N, C-alpha and C positions, 0 to 999 in steps of 0.2 A: 500407473501414471501419477502416482503420487509427487510431490515437491519433499525433496529431501536436503540436507545441509551441503550435500555433494551433488545433487543432481535434480536437475531442471524437470526430468520425467524419469521417475523410479527406474530403474535398471536399463536406459537405453538411451539417455541423454544426460551429459554431465554439464554443469556451470562449468564455465571458463575459470571462475574463481570460486571455492568453497564459501558457502554462505550465500552465494548469489552474484549474479551480475547485475549492476546497477551503476545509475549515471550518479557522479559524485555531486552534480547540481542538483539541488531541490527543485521539484516542480512545484511545491507550495509548501509553506511551513505555518506552524501554529504554536504557541506556548501552552502547554498544558501543567496544569496546577492540581487543584484536588478534584475529588470525583465530581462528574458533571457531564455535561454534553460539550463537544467541541466542534467547531465547524472549520474547515480548511476552505477560504474563499477562492474562487475562480480565479485562475491567473491564464497567463498566454500558454504558458508551457503546458497546465493541463489541459486546457483544450488541445493542444498539438498532441498530446500524451493519446487521448481518447481518438481523435483523428486516426492517427496512426494504427492504431488497434482497428478501428472500422476498415481500413485499408489493408490490414493483414492480420487477420483474426488468430493466425499460429504465433503471432508475437506477443498476444496480449498476454502477459504474467502478473499484470496488476501494478499497485504503488507498493512500495515500501515504506511503514512507520519506523523511522530512526529516532532512536533517542540520544541525548547527550550522556555518554557512557563515561565521559573523562572523571566525572565527579562521584562520589559514593552516595549510594542510599538515594537514588533518583530513578529507581525503578517505576513503571507505569503498567496499568494493565488495560487492554481494550478489550470486550466483547466481541465474540464472532458471530456470523451468521447462523451459528448450532447452539447459541446460546438459549437455555430455556425459557428465560423471559424474553419475549417477542420483542416487548416495548423498548427494550436497553439494547438490540441488535442493531449493528451499524448500517445506515443508508446511506445509499449513493444517489442525488437528485441531480437529473440533468434537465436543463431547461432550454429549450430551443427558441431562438428569437432570429427574426428576419429584419 
């Protein structure tokens, strides 16, 4: 069931486009510089993304963090949920309001 470059579900379901299917329109953006913590502020599209996943759990493949790869030496590294240092793992905060 792992995700690969060519398959959204390994050995059973391909991406339409190698590398993954994603919207060309960003749901949110933030400029990433030096080492540190970064926050993507809430947008109406982020809220719509989450609502669509709640409406159809099978369609939830998460968000893509995409950098500007048109320039040399702009690589960034982000920790994952498996990082040994629990304090530096990414965190999703959802705040409900009425």
